[in-house]
N, C-alpha and C positions, 0 to 999 in steps of 0.2 A: 501494498500499500503504500508506505513511505517512498521507493523508489517511483511509483507512478507520480505521486506529488511533488517530488525532484523533477522528471521528465517535463511536467506542466508547464514548473517554475523555469527551466531553460526553454522548451520552447510556446513563444505563443497560440502557435496552432495546432496544438495540440487538443483541443478540446471540440475542434472543429472535425480534427480525424478522425475523435471518437464518436461524431457523430455521425459520420458517413461510414464508417466501420461497421456500426452500430444498425445502421443504414443495409447496409448487404449482409448482414448477417441473417435479417430478417427476410429482407425480400431477393437476399442476390444480386444480377446486375440487372432488374427488370426496372425499367424507367429510365437506368442510367444513358445518359448522351454518353458521346465518345470521351467527351473531354473528362467527361464526370469521373470514366473508371482509368484513363489516362493521370487524371490525379491521383487517383485512390495506387494506380501501380508505382507512381513513383516515390509515394510517403516512405515506401521502404528501401530505398535509395537515397533519397533525397531528406532526412530524416530531421534538419533543422532551417526550415524555409518554406513560405509558401509554393506550390507545386500546383495552384491552381493558373495562373497566369503563362507556368511553360506548356502544360498539358496543353490551351489552348494554341501558344504558339508551334509546337508539333504540329496540332494538328491541322491549322493554317499552311502548315512549310508542306505534309505529306497527304492530306486531304483529307484522312480520315483513321481510325483507328488502326484498321488493317495495311493502311500506309506506313506508317507510325511503325508498328511491329515487325513490316516485311525488310525496312531500312537496313543495308548492312553496316556492322558497329561502325565504319570507318566513315562513314557518308552523316549518321548520329551525332558522330563526335565533335562533328564541324559547328553545329548548333551550341551556340552561345546559352551555359547555364547545363550543357551535356557533358559531363568527364568520360572518360572512358567504362568507368565503373557502371556507371548507368549506362551507356551505351551497351555494351555488354547485357547487361540484366533487362534490359526492353527484346535486345538480340534474342537471348534466351526462350521468350516466351510460346513466340510461334513453332520453337522448336518439342519443347513439352508439349505444346497443346498434340501436336502430330504425333509425337510417342506415343501420350495417352489414349491417341485415338485408335492408335491401331492395336494398343493393351486391349481396349477396352471391347472391342467392333469383334477379335479375333478373326478376322479374315479368312476364308478358303477358298483360295483363287480357282476356276479353272479357265482356261488356255484360251481353249471357244465362247468364254463370256465376254467378249470385248468390252459392254457397256460397265461390267462391272470391274475390268480393268482399267478402262477408262480412268474412271470414278476413284480407285485407287492411285493411279499414277498422278490425277490430280492430287489429291491430297497429299504426297511424297514429296512434291513438287511446291509446297506450302512453305515460303520464306525463304526459299533457293532465290539469292540474286543474280548468282554466276550461273552461264549453261553448265550441264553434266549428264552423265552418258549411265544409266541401269540400267541391268540384265537379272530380266526378271526368268529363270529357271523352274522349267514342270517335268516333273518326271511320265511316267510311262503311261503313269494313270491321266496323266492332263493336271496332275493338279502342281500348284506351285509349292516349289519346297525350297528354293531361296531367292532371295533378293538382295544384287548388291549394287554397290557405287563405285564404278569403274575412276572414273578421272573427273578432277573440276576443271573446267575452264574459267576465259575471262571474259566476259561480256558474251558474242554468238561464239567464241573459241574455240569451239569445244573439241577436243582431239579422237577422231572418230579409231580408236588402237584394234585394230582387229581381231590381231594374236591376242591382247587379252579378252577380249569376249570370245576366243574359241578356247581358252585357257579357263573361263572362265564355266564355261559350257560343257566343259569336258570333269572339271574337278568337282561340278555338282551332277554329275551325271546324271546331265539332263537329255530327254527323248525334244525337246519341244523349250524355245526361248521365246520371249518378246523384248526387243529394245524400247528404250522410251530415255528419250530427250528433251530438254528443255529451248526454249525462244523467247531467254528474259525481254522484256522490253520490245519482242518483233511480234511476227504470225505464228499461229496454229498451222502450217504447215511446211514439208520437207522442202529443202533448199537442194540442187543440182548436187551438191555434195551430200547430201543427203540421202539421195534417192543410188548415186554411183555406191557406194558404200551400202547401203542395203543390197544391192543387186549382186554385190561381191562378196559380202556376206552370206547370203542364200548359196550360193553356190559352195562355198569355204565350207561351210555346216552340212551343205549335203552331202560333201562325202566323205565325212564325217558320221553320217547317218542322223543328222540333227535337223530337225523343223526350225528354219526361223518362220515363226507362226503371225506376227508383224510387227510392228516399227510407228512407234506412236512418239508424236510430237506434242508439246504444250507450251501455252503459252497462257502466262493469267488462269483465268477459266475453263480457258479453250481448249480442247485435245483432240486433237486428230490422227484419225487411224487408220494409216495407209492400206492394210488390207480393205477397210469398210468402203474404200475411193474405188469406183471402176476403171479412172485410169490407172491406179497402181497395183488392183488385187493381182493381175496376169506377172507380177513380178512374185510371187509366193507362189505360182505355180512351178514346178521341178517336175 
């Protein structure tokens, strides 16, 4: 009790914070605007300062709560009032949410269920600011056995390392694989390089008795499946 009293004396904003926390405990974030949620998040990394103004500033800068939480650490650090500790803390939120989502749902994916795979991939790319490549491996029964991140790129410069893809599929004893990569800030559609790499990998994997079932490209909330598009579906017929 004495500790709380001393804390209130040191921090003039303690009573406001206590009211906000009590409201959250009672109602969750129901009725909280974006800036109020962000303000509360900032309570725990900026203990001795009014965080309301900073929360508004961040929302104005990045457009929404999601925009703030998806912003890379090094960009957040450039905002006045945000130090390295707070930038890292904010960047953790979406990663924690993503980890919770996959543990909570316990998704069991089948390679032929393209819609489910697209939703899964969209969630996996949540919070990814750089282009990166994932390999989903499926066993002979068609169900996913492994999910591997192979490379991290800078902006839209991901390197499609065919040898790593092949090795990952072999290590996972995969019968089928699905590739997925993102185009941050771009469009959810394959580039010329993506199409060429897909064609090459289909042949290389087929020689090993492994089927490349699909190649998915994500950008924001948009997800594109090559096998679903008539223009590219014929690539997967070998």
